[in-house]
C-alpha positions as CSV (number, residue, x, y, z in Angstrom):
1,M,112.6,151.9,128.2
2,T,113.8,149.6,131.1
3,A,114.8,146.1,130.5
4,T,112.7,143.1,131.7
5,L,113.5,139.6,132.7
6,L,113.4,137.3,129.6
7,P,111.6,134.0,129.7
8,N,113.3,130.8,128.5
9,A,113.7,130.8,124.7
10,K,112.8,127.1,124.6
11,Q,110.0,125.4,126.4
12,Q,110.6,122.1,128.3
13,F,107.8,119.6,128.9
14,L,108.0,117.1,131.8
15,D,106.2,113.8,132.5
16,G,104.3,113.1,135.8
17,N,107.6,112.2,137.5
18,G,109.3,115.5,136.6
19,K,111.5,113.9,134.0
20,P,111.9,115.4,130.5
21,L,109.3,114.2,128.0
22,A,111.8,113.0,125.4
23,G,110.2,112.3,122.0
24,G,106.8,113.5,123.2
25,S,104.2,115.1,120.9
26,V,102.4,118.4,121.5
27,Y,99.2,119.2,119.6
28,F,97.7,122.7,119.3
29,Y,94.0,123.2,118.5
30,I,91.4,126.0,118.5
31,P,89.9,125.8,122.1
32,N,87.1,123.2,122.5
33,T,87.7,121.8,119.0
34,S,89.9,119.4,117.1
35,T,90.8,122.1,114.6
36,F,94.5,122.6,114.3
37,K,95.8,126.1,115.3
38,S,99.2,127.3,114.1
39,T,102.3,127.9,116.3
40,W,105.7,129.2,115.1
41,Q,109.4,129.0,115.7
42,D,109.9,132.8,115.7
43,P,108.0,135.7,117.2
44,A,107.6,137.2,113.7
45,Q,105.4,134.1,112.9
46,T,107.4,133.4,109.7
47,I,108.4,129.8,110.4
48,L,105.5,127.5,111.1
49,N,105.9,124.6,113.5
50,T,104.7,121.1,112.6
51,N,101.4,120.1,114.3
52,P,102.1,118.1,116.4
53,V,105.4,119.6,117.7
54,I,107.8,116.8,118.3
55,L,110.0,117.3,121.4
56,D,113.7,116.6,121.3
57,A,115.7,114.3,123.7
58,A,115.5,117.0,126.4
59,G,111.8,117.3,126.1
60,E,112.2,120.8,124.6
61,A,110.9,122.7,121.6
62,I,110.5,126.3,120.4
63,V,106.9,127.3,120.4
64,W,105.6,130.8,119.7
65,G,101.8,131.4,119.7
66,S,99.2,134.0,119.5
67,G,95.9,133.9,121.4
68,V,94.2,131.0,123.2
69,Y,95.0,127.3,122.4
70,R,93.8,123.8,123.4
71,Q,97.2,122.0,124.1
72,V,97.3,118.2,124.1
73,V,100.5,116.5,125.2
74,Y,101.5,112.8,124.7
75,D,104.6,110.9,125.6
76,V,106.7,109.0,123.1
77,D,104.5,105.9,123.5
78,G,101.3,107.9,122.8
79,N,100.1,108.1,126.5
80,L,98.2,111.2,127.2
81,I,100.0,113.6,129.6
82,W,97.5,116.5,129.6
83,D,94.8,118.2,127.6
84,Q,94.5,121.8,128.8
85,I,93.7,125.3,127.6
86,T,96.7,127.7,127.4
87,E,97.3,131.2,126.0
88,D,100.0,133.6,125.2
89,A,101.0,136.3,127.8
90,N,99.0,139.0,126.0
91,A,95.8,137.0,125.2
92,G,93.8,138.2,128.1
93,L,94.9,141.8,128.2
94,V,92.5,144.6,127.4
95,G,93.1,148.3,126.6
96,N,92.8,150.3,123.3
97,M,94.0,147.4,121.2
98,T,91.9,146.8,118.0
99,D,92.1,143.9,115.6
100,D,90.9,144.7,112.0
101,V,90.5,141.6,109.8
102,F,90.2,141.9,106.0
103,I,88.9,139.0,103.8
104,A,90.1,138.3,100.2
105,G,87.3,138.8,97.6
106,T,85.3,140.9,100.1
107,D,87.6,143.5,101.5
108,F,90.5,143.3,99.0
109,T,91.7,141.7,95.7
110,P,94.9,139.8,96.0
111,G,97.5,141.0,93.5
112,T,95.7,144.4,93.0
113,T,94.8,146.1,96.3
114,T,97.4,148.4,97.9
115,Q,95.2,150.3,100.3
116,L,93.0,149.3,103.3
117,T,90.7,151.5,105.4
118,L,91.1,150.9,109.1
119,S,88.4,151.2,111.7
120,V,90.4,153.6,113.9
121,G,93.4,155.8,113.4
122,A,96.7,154.2,114.6
123,G,98.6,157.5,114.8
124,S,101.8,156.1,113.5
125,I,103.2,153.0,111.7
126,T,104.8,151.8,115.0
127,N,101.4,151.4,116.5
128,T,100.4,148.7,113.9
129,W,101.1,145.1,113.6
130,I,100.2,143.6,110.2
131,F,99.9,139.9,109.3
132,F,99.3,138.3,105.9
133,D,97.6,134.9,106.8
134,A,99.4,135.1,110.2
135,A,102.7,136.0,108.5
136,Y,104.0,139.1,110.2
137,Q,104.9,142.0,107.8
138,A,107.7,144.4,108.7
139,D,107.2,148.1,108.9
140,N,109.0,148.7,105.6
141,S,106.0,147.0,103.8
142,I,103.9,150.1,104.6
143,A,104.2,153.0,102.2
144,S,102.2,155.4,104.3
145,L,99.6,155.8,107.1
146,N,97.3,158.8,106.8
147,G,94.5,158.8,109.4
148,T,92.7,155.5,108.8
149,T,94.2,154.9,105.3
150,L,96.9,152.3,105.2
151,T,98.9,152.1,102.0
152,F,101.3,149.2,101.2
153,T,104.4,149.5,99.0
154,T,103.2,146.7,96.8
155,P,99.8,145.0,96.2
156,I,98.7,142.4,98.6
157,P,100.2,139.2,97.2
158,V,98.2,136.6,95.3
159,G,97.2,133.7,97.6
160,V,96.7,135.8,100.8
161,Q,93.3,135.0,102.2
162,T,93.3,137.2,105.4
163,V,95.0,140.4,106.4
164,T,95.0,141.2,110.1
165,V,96.0,144.6,111.4
166,K,96.4,145.1,115.1
167,I,96.1,148.7,116.1
168,G,96.8,150.3,119.5
169,T,99.2,152.2,121.8
170,T,98.5,150.9,125.3
171,I,97.4,147.7,127.1
172,A,95.4,148.5,130.2
173,I,95.5,146.0,133.1
174,G,93.6,148.3,135.4
175,T,94.3,149.4,139.0
176,V,94.3,146.8,141.8
177,D,93.6,147.7,145.4
178,D,92.2,146.0,148.5
179,S,88.6,146.8,147.5
180,N,88.6,145.0,144.2
181,V,90.6,141.8,145.1
182,K,87.9,139.2,145.3
183,S,88.0,137.0,148.4
184,G,88.9,133.4,147.4
185,S,90.5,134.4,144.1
186,K,94.0,133.3,143.2
187,L,95.3,136.9,143.7
188,Y,93.6,137.2,147.1
189,N,95.1,133.9,148.2
190,R,98.6,135.0,147.1
191,I,98.3,138.4,148.8
192,T,97.0,137.0,152.1
193,D,99.7,134.3,152.5
194,F,101.7,136.8,154.5
195,Y,101.0,139.9,156.6
196,D,103.5,142.7,157.2
197,V,103.6,144.1,160.8
198,R,103.4,147.5,159.1
199,D,100.0,146.6,157.7
200,F,98.8,146.8,161.4
201,G,100.4,150.1,162.3
202,A,104.0,149.2,163.2
203,V,106.3,152.1,162.6
204,G,109.7,150.7,163.5
205,N,111.3,154.0,164.5
206,G,112.6,152.7,167.9
207,V,110.4,155.2,169.8
208,T,106.7,154.4,168.9
209,D,105.2,151.5,170.8
210,D,104.7,148.8,168.1
211,T,103.3,146.1,170.5
212,A,99.7,146.1,169.2
213,A,100.9,145.3,165.6
214,F,102.4,142.1,166.8
215,T,99.3,140.8,168.7
216,V,96.7,140.9,165.9
217,G,96.6,137.1,165.8
218,V,97.2,136.6,162.1
219,T,100.0,134.4,161.0
220,P,102.6,134.5,159.7
221,L,103.8,138.0,160.3
222,L,106.6,139.5,158.2
223,V,109.1,141.6,160.3
224,T,110.4,143.7,157.4
225,P,113.2,146.4,157.4
226,C,112.3,149.6,159.3
227,P,114.0,152.9,160.0
228,S,115.3,151.8,163.4
229,A,113.6,148.9,165.3
230,Y,110.1,147.7,166.3
231,L,109.6,148.6,170.0
232,I,107.8,146.3,172.4
233,K,107.2,148.4,175.5
234,T,105.0,146.0,177.6
235,N,105.0,142.4,178.5
236,T,103.6,140.7,175.4
237,T,102.8,137.2,174.1
238,I,102.9,136.8,170.3
239,T,101.0,133.7,169.0
240,S,101.9,134.3,165.3
241,D,104.8,132.8,163.4
242,L,107.4,135.5,162.8
243,I,109.4,135.7,159.5
244,F,112.2,138.2,159.9
245,M,113.2,139.8,156.6
246,G,115.5,142.5,157.9
247,G,113.5,143.9,160.8
248,V,114.7,144.0,164.4
249,I,112.7,144.0,167.7
250,T,113.8,146.0,170.8
251,V,112.8,144.6,174.2
252,P,113.7,147.2,176.9
253,T,114.8,146.4,180.5
254,G,112.0,144.9,182.6
255,V,109.9,143.8,179.6
256,T,109.3,140.1,178.7
257,L,108.4,139.2,175.1
258,T,107.0,135.6,174.8
259,I,106.8,134.1,171.3
260,N,104.7,131.0,171.0
261,G,104.9,130.8,167.2
262,E,107.8,129.7,165.0
263,V,110.6,132.1,164.5
264,S,112.2,132.1,161.0
265,A,115.3,134.3,160.6
266,P,118.8,134.2,159.2
267,S,121.7,134.1,161.7
268,K,121.7,137.8,162.3
269,V,120.6,140.0,165.2
270,I,116.8,140.3,165.4
271,F,116.4,141.0,169.1
272,Q,118.1,143.9,171.0
273,G,117.7,145.6,174.3
274,S,118.1,144.4,177.9
275,G,114.7,142.7,178.3
276,T,113.8,139.0,178.1
277,V,112.8,137.1,175.0
278,I,111.1,133.7,175.6
279,I,110.9,131.5,172.4
280,N,108.7,128.4,173.1
281,K,108.8,126.8,169.7
282,G,111.6,125.5,167.4
283,E,115.3,126.0,167.6
284,I,116.8,129.1,169.2
285,D,119.7,130.7,167.3
286,V,122.1,132.5,169.6
287,S,123.0,134.8,166.7
288,W,119.6,136.3,166.9
289,F,120.4,138.1,170.2
290,D,122.4,141.3,170.5
291,G,125.9,141.0,171.8
292,T,129.5,141.2,170.7
293,D,130.6,137.6,171.4
294,A,129.3,134.2,172.4
295,S,129.1,135.0,176.1
296,T,127.1,138.2,175.8
297,K,124.8,136.8,173.2
298,W,124.2,133.7,175.2
299,A,123.5,135.8,178.4
300,F,120.7,137.6,176.5
301,C,119.3,134.3,175.2
302,A,119.6,132.6,178.6
303,R,117.3,135.2,180.2
304,G,114.5,133.6,178.3
305,I,115.3,130.0,179.2
306,Q,113.9,129.3,182.7
307,N,112.9,126.2,184.6
308,T,109.2,126.9,183.9
309,N,109.8,127.1,180.1
310,G,113.2,125.6,179.5
311,L,112.3,121.9,179.1
312,G,113.3,120.5,175.8
313,K,114.9,123.8,174.4
314,I,117.4,123.5,171.5
315,V,120.0,126.2,171.4
316,V,122.2,126.6,168.3
317,F,125.6,128.3,168.0
318,P,125.8,128.2,164.1
319,K,129.0,128.6,162.3
320,P,129.4,132.4,162.0
321,A,130.2,134.3,158.7
322,A,133.6,136.0,158.5
323,T,131.9,139.4,158.5
324,D,129.9,138.8,161.6
325,P,131.1,141.0,164.5
326,W,131.0,138.0,166.9
327,A,133.3,136.0,164.6
328,T,137.1,135.5,164.9
329,V,139.8,133.4,163.5
330,F,142.8,131.6,165.2
331,Q,146.1,131.7,163.4
332,I,149.3,129.8,163.7
333,G,152.2,131.2,161.7
334,G,149.9,133.6,160.0
335,N,147.6,130.9,158.7
336,D,144.0,130.6,159.6
337,V,143.6,127.3,161.4
338,W,139.8,126.8,161.8
339,G,138.1,129.4,159.7
340,P,135.5,131.8,161.3
341,R,134.5,130.7,164.8
342,W,132.7,132.2,167.7
343,R,134.7,134.7,169.6
344,V,134.5,134.3,173.4
345,D,135.5,137.3,175.5
346,A,134.2,135.9,178.9
347,P,132.9,132.5,180.2
348,I,129.7,131.1,178.7
349,I,127.7,130.5,181.9
350,I,124.9,128.0,182.1
351,N,123.0,128.3,185.4
352,S,120.4,125.9,186.9
353,P,117.4,127.6,185.1
354,Q,118.9,126.6,181.8
355,Q,119.1,122.9,182.5
356,A,117.5,120.4,180.2
357,T,118.9,122.3,177.2
358,E,120.4,120.9,174.1
359,F,123.3,122.9,172.8
360,R,124.2,122.5,169.1
361,T,127.7,123.8,168.4
362,P,128.8,123.5,164.8
363,G,130.5,126.9,164.9
364,G,133.4,126.2,167.3
365,F,134.8,128.7,169.9
366,V,138.0,130.7,170.3
367,A,139.1,132.5,173.4
368,T,139.9,136.2,172.6
369,T,140.7,137.5,176.1
370,A,142.2,136.0,179.3
371,M,139.7,134.0,181.3
372,A,139.7,131.1,183.8
373,W,137.5,128.9,181.6
374,M,135.3,129.1,178.6
375,W,132.2,127.1,179.6
376,Q,130.8,127.2,183.1
377,L,128.0,124.9,184.4
378,G,126.6,126.3,187.6
379,T,128.1,128.7,190.1
380,P,130.2,128.1,193.3
381,T,127.4,129.6,195.5
382,D,124.3,128.2,193.8
383,P,123.0,125.1,195.7
384,L,121.2,123.9,192.5
385,K,122.9,121.8,189.8
386,V,122.7,122.1,186.1
387,D,121.2,118.9,184.8
388,Y,120.4,117.3,181.5
389,C,122.6,119.5,179.2
390,H,123.5,117.8,176.0
391,F,126.0,118.7,173.3
392,P,125.1,116.3,170.4
393,E,127.5,117.9,167.9
394,K,131.2,118.5,168.0
395,L,132.2,120.9,170.8
396,S,135.5,122.5,169.6
397,I,137.3,124.8,172.0
398,E,140.5,126.7,171.1
399,G,142.2,128.2,174.1
400,N,144.3,130.6,172.0
401,N,147.7,129.7,173.5
402,G,146.5,129.6,177.1
403,L,144.3,132.7,177.1
404,C,141.6,130.4,178.4
405,Q,143.0,128.3,181.4
406,F,140.4,125.6,181.2
407,A,137.9,124.5,178.5
408,G,135.2,124.4,181.1
409,I,134.2,124.0,184.8
410,M,131.4,122.1,186.4
411,Y,130.3,123.2,189.9
412,G,127.4,120.7,189.9
413,S,125.9,118.8,187.0
414,S,124.4,115.5,186.0
415,H,123.2,113.6,183.0
416,M,125.4,115.5,180.5
417,R,126.6,114.2,177.2
418,I,129.4,115.4,174.9
419,P,129.9,112.8,172.1
420,Y,132.8,114.7,170.4
421,Q,135.0,117.1,172.3
422,E,138.0,119.0,170.8
423,I,140.3,120.9,173.2
424,Y,143.4,122.8,171.9
425,R,145.9,125.1,173.6
426,T,144.1,125.2,177.0
427,A,143.5,122.7,179.8
428,G,140.4,120.5,179.6
429,W,137.4,120.2,182.0
430,L,137.6,120.9,185.7
431,M,135.0,119.1,187.8
432,Q,134.9,120.8,191.2
433,P,131.5,120.4,193.0
434,T,130.5,123.0,195.6
435,Q,127.6,123.6,198.0
436,N,127.1,119.9,198.7
437,K,126.3,119.3,195.0
438,Q,127.2,116.2,193.0
439,I,128.7,115.8,189.6
440,S,127.3,112.5,188.1
441,D,126.5,110.7,184.9
442,I,128.8,112.7,182.7
443,K,129.7,111.0,179.4
444,F,132.4,111.9,176.8
445,D,132.6,109.5,173.9
446,F,135.7,110.9,172.2
447,V,138.1,113.7,173.4
448,D,140.7,115.0,171.0
449,S,143.4,117.3,172.3
450,G,146.7,119.0,171.4
451,G,149.1,121.6,172.8
452,L,147.4,121.4,176.2
453,Y,148.1,123.9,178.9
454,G,147.0,121.6,181.8
455,P,145.2,118.4,182.5
456,L,142.7,117.2,180.0
457,L,140.4,116.2,182.9
458,T,140.5,117.1,186.6
459,L,138.2,115.5,189.1
460,D,138.4,117.5,192.4
461,G,135.9,116.7,195.1
462,S,137.9,118.2,197.9
463,N,135.5,121.0,198.8
464,G,133.5,118.8,201.3
465,A,132.3,115.3,202.1
466,N,129.0,115.8,200.1
467,N,130.7,117.3,197.0
468,T,131.1,114.0,195.2
469,I,132.0,113.1,191.6
470,T,130.5,109.8,190.4
471,D,129.7,107.9,187.2
472,V,132.0,109.8,184.9
473,V,132.9,108.0,181.6
474,V,135.4,109.1,179.0
475,D,135.5,106.3,176.3
476,F,138.4,107.4,174.1
477,I,141.1,110.0,174.4
478,N,143.6,111.2,171.8
479,S,146.3,113.5,173.1
480,T,149.5,115.0,171.6
481,G,151.0,116.2,174.8
482,F,151.4,119.5,176.5
483,T,152.7,122.9,175.3
484,S,156.3,123.3,176.4
485,G,156.5,124.9,179.8
486,H,152.9,124.1,180.7
487,A,153.1,120.4,181.5
488,P,151.0,119.4,184.6
489,N,151.4,116.4,186.9
490,A,149.0,114.3,184.8
491,L,146.8,114.1,181.7
492,I,143.9,112.8,183.9
493,Q,144.1,114.2,187.4
494,C,141.7,112.7,190.0
495,N,142.1,114.5,193.4
496,S,139.4,113.6,195.9
497,N,135.9,112.2,196.5
498,Y,135.4,110.4,193.2
499,H,134.1,107.0,192.5
500,N,132.8,104.8,189.6
501,I,135.0,106.5,187.1
502,K,135.8,104.9,183.7
503,I,138.6,106.3,181.6
504,G,139.6,104.9,178.2
505,K,137.4,101.8,178.5
506,G,135.7,102.4,175.2
507,G,138.9,102.7,173.0
508,G,141.8,103.6,175.3
509,I,144.0,106.6,176.0
510,V,146.1,107.3,172.9
511,H,148.9,109.6,174.3
512,R,151.3,110.5,171.5
513,A,153.6,112.1,174.0
514,V,156.5,114.3,173.0
515,V,156.6,116.0,169.6
516,A,158.2,119.3,168.6
517,G,157.1,122.2,170.9
518,T,155.4,119.8,173.4
519,Q,156.4,117.9,176.5
520,D,155.0,115.1,178.6
521,A,153.3,115.2,182.0
522,T,155.7,115.4,184.9
523,G,154.0,112.6,186.8
524,A,151.7,110.2,185.0
525,I,149.2,109.9,182.3
526,V,146.6,109.1,184.9
527,S,147.0,110.2,188.5
528,L,144.7,109.1,191.3
529,F,145.2,111.2,194.5
530,N,143.3,111.9,197.7
531,V,144.1,115.5,198.4
532,G,142.8,117.7,201.2
533,A,143.8,120.5,203.5
534,T,143.2,118.6,206.8
535,A,142.6,115.0,207.8
536,G,138.9,115.8,208.1
537,N,138.8,116.6,204.4
538,F,139.7,113.1,203.3
539,F,136.7,110.9,202.4
540,S,136.1,107.2,202.1
541,T,134.6,107.3,198.6
542,F,137.7,106.4,196.5
543,Y,136.4,103.4,194.7
544,G,135.4,101.9,191.4
545,V,138.0,103.5,189.1
546,E,138.5,101.7,185.8
547,I,141.3,102.6,183.4
548,G,141.6,101.3,179.9
549,P,144.7,100.7,177.8
550,I,147.2,103.5,177.5
551,I,148.8,103.5,174.0
552,N,151.6,105.8,172.8
553,G,152.0,104.6,169.2
554,S,155.5,105.0,167.9
555,L,156.5,108.0,170.1
556,T,158.1,108.1,173.5
557,I,156.2,108.4,176.7
558,T,158.3,110.0,179.4
559,A,155.6,110.0,182.1
560,R,154.4,107.1,184.1
561,A,151.3,105.5,182.8
562,I,149.4,105.4,186.1
563,Q,150.2,106.5,189.6
564,V,148.1,106.1,192.7
565,L,149.2,108.3,195.6
566,D,148.2,109.1,199.2
567,G,148.2,112.7,200.2
568,S,146.7,112.2,203.7
569,G,149.6,110.7,205.6
570,G,147.6,107.5,206.1
571,V,144.5,109.3,207.5
572,A,142.1,108.9,204.6
573,A,140.5,105.6,203.5
574,K,142.4,103.6,200.9
575,H,141.6,103.7,197.2
576,T,139.4,100.7,196.6
577,G,138.2,98.9,193.4
578,I,140.8,100.3,191.0
579,T,141.0,98.3,187.8
580,I,143.7,98.8,185.2
581,D,143.2,97.1,181.9
582,S,145.7,96.0,179.3
583,G,148.0,98.6,177.8
584,S,151.1,99.1,175.6
585,F,153.8,101.5,176.5
586,V,156.2,101.3,173.6
587,N,159.5,103.1,174.0
588,G,158.5,104.3,177.4
589,V,161.2,106.1,179.4
590,V,159.5,106.5,182.8
591,P,160.8,108.0,186.0
592,G,162.3,105.4,188.4
593,G,161.7,102.7,185.8
594,F,158.1,102.0,186.8
595,D,155.2,102.3,184.4
596,I,152.6,102.0,187.2
597,T,153.1,102.9,190.9
598,L,150.4,101.9,193.4
599,D,150.2,103.4,196.8
600,Y,147.5,103.3,199.5
601,C,145.3,100.9,197.5
602,Q,143.0,98.0,198.6
603,G,142.0,95.4,196.1
604,A,143.5,97.0,193.0
605,I,143.5,94.8,189.9
606,V,146.1,95.2,187.1
607,Q,145.7,93.0,184.1
608,G,147.1,92.3,180.7
609,L,150.0,94.8,180.5
610,A,152.5,94.7,177.7
611,P,155.6,92.6,178.2
612,N,158.5,94.0,180.3
613,R,156.4,96.7,181.9
614,N,157.3,97.4,185.5
615,I,154.9,97.9,188.5
616,S,155.7,99.1,192.0
617,V,153.3,98.1,194.9
618,S,154.0,100.1,198.1
619,S,153.8,98.8,201.6
620,T,150.5,100.6,202.1
621,C,148.7,98.4,199.5
622,V,146.6,95.5,200.4
623,G,145.2,92.7,198.3
624,T,146.6,93.8,194.9
625,Q,146.1,91.4,192.1
626,I,148.4,91.5,189.0
627,F,147.9,89.4,185.9
628,G,149.9,89.0,182.7
629,I,153.2,90.2,184.0
630,P,156.2,88.1,185.2
631,S,156.8,88.4,188.9
632,A,160.3,89.7,188.1
633,N,158.7,92.9,186.8
634,V,156.8,93.6,190.0
635,T,158.4,95.3,193.0
636,D,156.0,94.3,195.7
637,N,156.0,95.6,199.2
638,G,152.3,95.2,199.8
639,A,150.3,92.8,201.8
640,G,148.5,89.9,200.2
641,T,149.7,90.7,196.6
642,L,148.9,88.1,194.1
643,I,150.9,87.9,190.8
644,N,149.2,85.7,188.2
645,G,147.2,84.1,191.0
646,K,150.1,83.4,193.2
647,S,151.7,85.1,196.2
648,K,155.1,86.5,195.6
649,L,155.8,86.9,199.4
650,G,155.8,83.1,200.0
651,T,155.5,81.8,203.6
652,S,156.1,83.7,206.8
653,P,156.8,81.9,210.1
654,V,154.6,82.1,213.2
655,A,156.4,82.3,216.6
656,M,155.2,79.5,218.8
657,S,154.9,80.1,222.5
658,P,156.8,77.8,224.9
659,S,153.7,77.6,227.1
660,G,152.1,74.9,225.0
661,A,149.5,77.1,223.4
662,T,149.7,79.7,220.6
663,Q,146.9,81.9,219.0
664,Y,147.1,83.6,215.6
665,V,144.6,86.1,214.2
666,N,144.4,86.7,210.4
667,N,144.4,90.5,210.2
668,N,145.0,90.5,206.5
669,A,142.3,91.5,204.0
670,Y,142.8,88.2,202.2
671,D,142.6,84.4,202.9
672,V,145.7,82.6,204.2
673,D,146.7,79.0,204.9
674,Y,147.9,78.3,208.4
675,Q,150.5,75.5,208.0
676,I,151.5,73.2,210.9
677,Q,154.4,70.7,210.7
678,G,156.0,68.4,213.3
679,G,155.9,68.7,217.1
680,T,153.1,67.1,219.2
681,V,149.9,69.0,218.5
682,T,146.9,67.9,220.5
683,A,144.2,70.4,219.5
684,V,143.4,73.0,216.7
685,N,140.4,75.3,217.2
686,I,139.4,78.0,214.7
687,T,137.1,80.9,215.8
688,R,135.1,82.4,213.0
689,G,132.8,85.1,214.2
690,A,131.0,83.8,217.3
691,T,131.6,80.2,216.2
692,V,134.4,78.0,217.5
693,L,135.3,75.1,215.2
694,S,137.3,72.2,216.6
695,V,139.2,71.1,213.5
696,Y,141.6,68.7,215.3
697,S,141.7,66.9,218.7
698,G,144.0,63.9,219.3
699,A,147.3,62.6,220.5
700,S,149.5,64.1,217.8
701,L,148.5,66.0,214.5
702,G,151.8,65.5,212.7
703,A,151.0,68.0,209.9
704,G,148.0,70.1,208.8
705,L,146.9,73.1,206.5
706,F,144.0,75.2,207.7
707,L,142.2,78.0,205.8
708,L,141.8,81.3,207.7
709,S,139.6,84.0,206.3
710,P,140.1,87.7,207.2
711,G,139.3,88.0,211.0
712,D,139.5,84.3,211.7
713,S,141.7,83.2,214.6
714,V,143.3,79.8,215.3
715,A,144.4,78.4,218.7
716,V,146.9,75.5,218.7
717,A,147.6,73.4,221.8
718,Y,150.7,71.1,221.9
719,S,153.0,69.2,224.2
720,G,155.9,69.5,221.8
721,S,156.3,72.8,219.8
722,P,155.6,72.4,216.1
723,T,156.6,74.7,213.2
724,A,153.9,77.0,211.9
725,N,153.8,79.3,208.8
726,I,151.4,81.7,207.2
727,I,150.9,81.2,203.4
728,P,148.9,83.9,201.6
729,R,146.4,82.7,199.1
């Protein structure tokens, strides 16, 4: 005899809120009456329960019964919970079971009778169940069973009113098939909740065409285990919901399978082949697609995400199990660092047809072979951008000690969000637009990095005048430096054709600099450069760069904080609109003694730096404004530099012509005061645009101070030569 699942030995009763019915009362009656009917605490029916049965603090009681009951349940306060009919598991079963009931005074005499005549022969004692007034009698109470004559070892006890003998060998429940399941019955409803594709002729041997079984229109369809795989041989649209329970679908080359229903499946392979699978409803699990790593699985998945059907798609890279073939681990010193993550053997390429896709990446990624970058948005030859991609969850990239050179590259992208980015043991993102594409509206909320093998962010628009990078925001950066031997020029490297860039404005740039096994950047934390092969490759769009505070905590920064450089030899337009916010550079040991070096800038603003920080302003800078730093900490060779609102250069003299007339043109990019003292000045005229203003006419001026805006000119007439100076504002 095989074992069966045992039911709970105690019953628990719950109230309408699903809570235990502590202290409740359960009454048992003959159905449709108020006549009590007995229940017991044991299956032998030897220990009667009270009626009502009082439930314990857990709402539990031991209740054994026989037959059909009316069950009435009250809570501890006497409130009715239910009044329902119930029965024991065998009450409704039929077969060759027979109940013989014998009545005292009619069929037997208590204290005397030892034999009863049964209505049918039981065959053996084990096929009988005997009860004296519902008290079960063990087999050893029977002396013999000959045919229909049942003999007891002792007379039936005095006081027994009823003897019940159950006789039988089987319980027949009948045979159930499709023909006798009544439509609308409970059994019918349970059976027809699901349909198996095999019910409609699917074979699943990998050879027979199973397409028709998937297009019957009923839903949901169970895709159950099969000998090989269910084969879809022609372009097909499935409208049913699919529930995968171990089955796999093969889609061959040239075949497109479109699924308009929901797909429910574990994170295992359910699609194989070289065809196309389009899923138009619900999230798409990359694990479902055949492949050995994230890139090959994604390539299969991506074939089904096109411009015509890709809007609003959600793609999930779930955390893999350690036993999944596409899983790997990264170890340091023999210790598993991250747990199972997606293995990446080649770049994960997102092309323009896959735009407007949300990528959920709880699994994390580890480079397992050498590659230029792990994620790629667009291609260098495709004129179309990849827009509206969003990574709402943490995107964690492990470069595996430089196997992956960059975390990712963008050849053209816009409206992209990565709230939380982790980058370890590789370089970060390379933004390098091509084919007259633009990279714009890119937002990183928080970027955490360590052991970098290159810049955390590189903005390089040097491939052409129309390959621009604009509206890039990185709110907060945390960096622990670069792996020894792999330090680049800068943590943030901006090379060409970029504008409206905000770095660290939402929390700063925390650069913890040099710790064991790492080194600092060779140049600066942030480097702004205008690089290009020829003069024609330099563009005029270097403007609107805002840099937040750079903080190094308690460790030493050996790189400059910020450097702005010219790589054009004076051919390109100057960097304009650079704003550098307050920052702290504790224990900084910077090359040349300067924390910030500015070259080839126009209108740069530096404000609120920590005390004793040093700034160098080169002679190619115009109109630099510096706030919050003593002038002694500024080495200024620029034109029109203002330090805390004042000019450090002071006055510069104007050579006066002996002819009695001198003209001066303000060619600076800022306002100046034209100061006149002494001599005999008879006229002062200022030309502003096409207008000539006579600001003095007389016998002798004596002294005067005249404001000149950029481009203004002043003409001074005199009979005795005065002294004139230019005072920058």
